[in-house]
Phi, psi and omega in degrees: 000127179281127183258148174295143182248122177276120184246338186274133175286348179269359178300139184297325178294322180293317179295324178294317178295319182296332179295338179287358171294337186261139182299320183297328177288320177297317179295319184290323185264341186070022181238155178209165178259127171252114185249143178105139184299318182296311183293319181291322177296320178296317177300316181297315180295330185274001177085013175293136179285116178252115185272332184213140173238130180243135180231152173247106184304331181286342185247333192284145177273172178297320180290324176295321178294321177297321177297315179301319180293322178294319179292320178297320180295336179278357175120000181280149171286149177238138173237137172255129187239143171287172185305310185293318180295319180293320179299328180293326184260348181282148175264341196265151178287323178233077184289155179256011169088015177215137174208160179226154171257121186237163180266127181291141177257130180242111181255143170264173182300324183292345180278347180283129179261116185261129177272198178287135182046060186292153173243122178236134174262127178249126184241124181243122167070020179280123185259335184280120182302324180297320177293318179298316179296319180296322179292323176297320178296318178294320179297319176297313183297326181275358180070031180298149179288337179176169174237132176246125178257111182270114180052073191302144175265333178229153178283142189286350176252019168304135183303330179283333172294313181300314183292314182294331179279350185053037177090357180296339176300339179265344185256335179264128175298127183235125177241155175239147182194171173281161179299316181300317181292324178296317179298315179296318181295316179298318179297316181295333182257015177056039176262125175288129177276120180232120187241137177283131180210132184288348179257010178287152179274330186268134177281155184292333181276350175264006182256139179286110177245018188279342177261189180302131187215143171247111184268120188253128173231150181233169179301142185297320185289311186275332182076190184281143172297147181304328183296327174292317183296330179283331189249338187263159170278123184268134179227154180238155171259116185302136178248112188259354179249208183273340178291145181259358178198163175258159169304141186300327180289327177290316178300317180297318180297319179297315179296316179301313185284337172292321176297320177296316182299317181294326177290321179294327179290334179082000000 
């Protein structure tokens, strides 16, 4: 079946999609763009509601087209866009010709399902989308029970979060909450609060992370909120060179995998 092709960048549908580049529009509508076959396929498999799939026939691969057809078959609207129209709504420098408009999922702490000896990553005040995405990817790889974003600095459906996470933002349960609520929730669920701090005396590998644990990391510039420092066990990652800290996403990965290692050790 030959489909109509939208070619004008002034088309109202194109302008509506392009507005989702801005956070205030994503917040107001509860919608976001997931671009790229890998990320969109992960969202689709994870049960994210995708309302619209847009493809650029000049760019899309055979596998991308099959994905678009599967998403359309699940009930999404489909738009075919010419090069210029697709470029107007795309975020990427080298797009692969497929993107979707999806409904944002907002989870509270009570929605997180904790298994035996759970590992939860708590992220406070991280503003850089690339760092947030990298931490989500590490949490997925480490099999974390969930990620809690305490008083978020960036929206979790920022396109750079989605891309840096390689779609893990759709596979890892992510909740948002205030710092006070996270502390109360961790206490109620018998999760030990363990926070990374460069001035701690105890190293992270000398700390017992084998039971239920909430691993807390904060933005590099601002550091941890005082409430974490008052309630959490502080641990440090030894710095043996001239640098005084690690990128927050690297620090989070080290803490996550130390918790995994201790469980594997038994």
